[in-house]
C-alpha positions, 0 to 999 in steps of 0.5 A, spaced: 599 155 182 600 152 176 596 150 170 598 143 166 596 143 159 599 140 153 603 146 149 599 150 143 602 151 137 603 158 139 606 157 145 612 153 141 613 159 137 619 164 139 618 172 139 621 172 133 618 168 129 611 170 131 614 178 129 615 174 122 608 172 122 605 179 123 603 180 115 599 174 116 597 174 123 589 175 121 589 169 117 593 165 123 589 168 129 585 163 131 591 159 132 596 164 135 591 168 140 591 166 147 584 165 150 582 166 158 576 162 159 577 162 167 576 169 171 576 167 178 579 172 184 585 170 188 580 168 194 576 163 189 582 160 187 584 158 194 577 156 196 578 151 190 585 149 193 582 148 200 576 143 197 581 138 194 585 139 201 591 143 198 594 147 204 593 154 203 594 161 208 589 162 212 584 167 210 577 169 207 574 174 203 570 180 206 565 185 202 565 190 207 570 193 213 566 190 218 566 183 215 574 184 214 574 186 222 570 180 224 575 175 219 581 179 222 579 177 229 577 170 227 583 168 224 587 171 230 593 172 227 598 178 228 600 179 221 594 180 215 594 182 208 589 185 205 588 185 198 583 188 193 580 183 189 580 185 182 581 182 175 588 185 173 595 185 175 599 191 179 594 192 185 600 193 189 602 199 186 595 201 183 592 208 186 585 209 188 581 214 185 581 219 191 589 218 192 590 212 197 596 208 194 596 200 193 591 195 193 595 190 197 597 192 205 599 189 211 596 190 218 597 188 225 591 188 228 583 188 226 582 195 227 587 196 222 584 192 218 577 195 218 581 202 217 585 200 211 579 195 208 574 201 208 579 205 204 579 200 199 572 198 198 567 201 194 572 205 190 576 205 183 583 202 183 587 204 177 593 199 175 597 199 169 593 193 167 586 196 168 588 203 164 585 210 166 578 207 167 580 203 173 577 196 176 571 197 182 573 193 189 567 190 192 
């Protein structure tokens, strides 16, 4: 997945040049700060790609362990990846507040999908990007 856009003046500056500008960063802030204006989950991005006939992996989103089980049966594949959908990186290395590790898991049966997704949904996942507050997986 790539984004094509004209480079901004800030993206053309080296890290060393940006450090040299630190004393003036407040005056230059509007031109040097990246803004993220589109927050979508991974599954939503894949849905958009499919709308424009761009190939993606088989898959879908589920809001409960039972929905995840039904989706796994519908897909009919042996290897299934379950990913917590939060707006933060490091999901795979994250830890849930109850001690369960990882926001990305592999399953080989629909029953295993139900079990793993039940351990993930409705809980906070703490990653290096969320900080101690974590992010709620729903």
